[in-house]
N, C-alpha and C positions, 0 to 999 in steps of 0.2 A: 504494500500500500504506500503510495506516494501522495502526500498532502501538499499541494502547491500553495504555500502561504503567500507567495507573490508570483506574479506572472510577467513582470517587467523588471528585469529580464527573466525569461522563462528558463528553467533549469533542465535543458534538454538532456544533458549527460546523465542526470539522476533518473530521468524517465527511461532513457535507453538502457541504463544498467538494470532497472527493474524488469523491463521487457526481456532483457537477455537472461535473467534468472528464471522467469516464469514462462516465457514464450507466448504470453497473452497480454491483452490490453483492454481494459474496460475504463473508459473515461466517464465520470459521473459529475454532473453539474446541475445547478438550478436554473441556468439560463436557457434560452431557446436553443433548439438543436442545430442551428445554422449560424455561422459567422462568429462563434464565440471561442472561448478558451479550449473547450473540448474539441472543437473542430481543428484548432491549431495543433493541439497535441496529437490528434490522429494524423494530421497532415505531416507533421515532423517525423513521427514514427514510421509512417508509410514511405516517406522519401529517404530517411536516413537509417532506418532500422528494419526495413521490410524483411531482410534475411533472418532477423531474430524471431519473427512471428511464427508460431505453430498453428494459429487459428486467426480468422479475420478479426481485426480490431473492432471493438464495438463502443458505442457511447449510449449513455442513459441521461436524458435531459428532461426538463419540463415538457409538457405537451405543447405542440405547436399551435396554440390557440391564444386568444386574448386572455390576459391574466384576470381571473375571476375575483370578485370582491367577497363573496360569501365564504366564510371560513371552511366549510366542508368542501366546497368546490376548489378552493385554493389548495387544500391538503391533497386532493385528488390530482391537481394540476402538476405538482412537484414529484420528483422521484422519492419513493419511500424505502425504508430499510427492507421491506419484503420484496419490493421490485428489484432492488440491488441484489439481494440474495438469489432471487429467481434468475436474473440475467447472468450472474456469475456461475450458477450451476449449469446453465445452458452453454456458457462459454467454456467451462472446464470439461464438458462432455464432448466437445469437438475434438 
């Protein structure tokens, strides 16, 4: 698990070292699934560390919808711990 505390500059070496150890990448974030930090992480790993991957890199972001105001909808809008575990299990099964 790599927790990117800062993204400017982004620590590509640490990310690639983690991918080299596991052969997998799941980028999780609360932003939209396009044009964000997760997209940049996937792009860098795909271009600089493709040979390290044993499975397709994946990302788990908020839903690509307008941000809801109702608390229940807002909770459903973001990635949950259960969604992360389910996605990881699928990634490890590849």
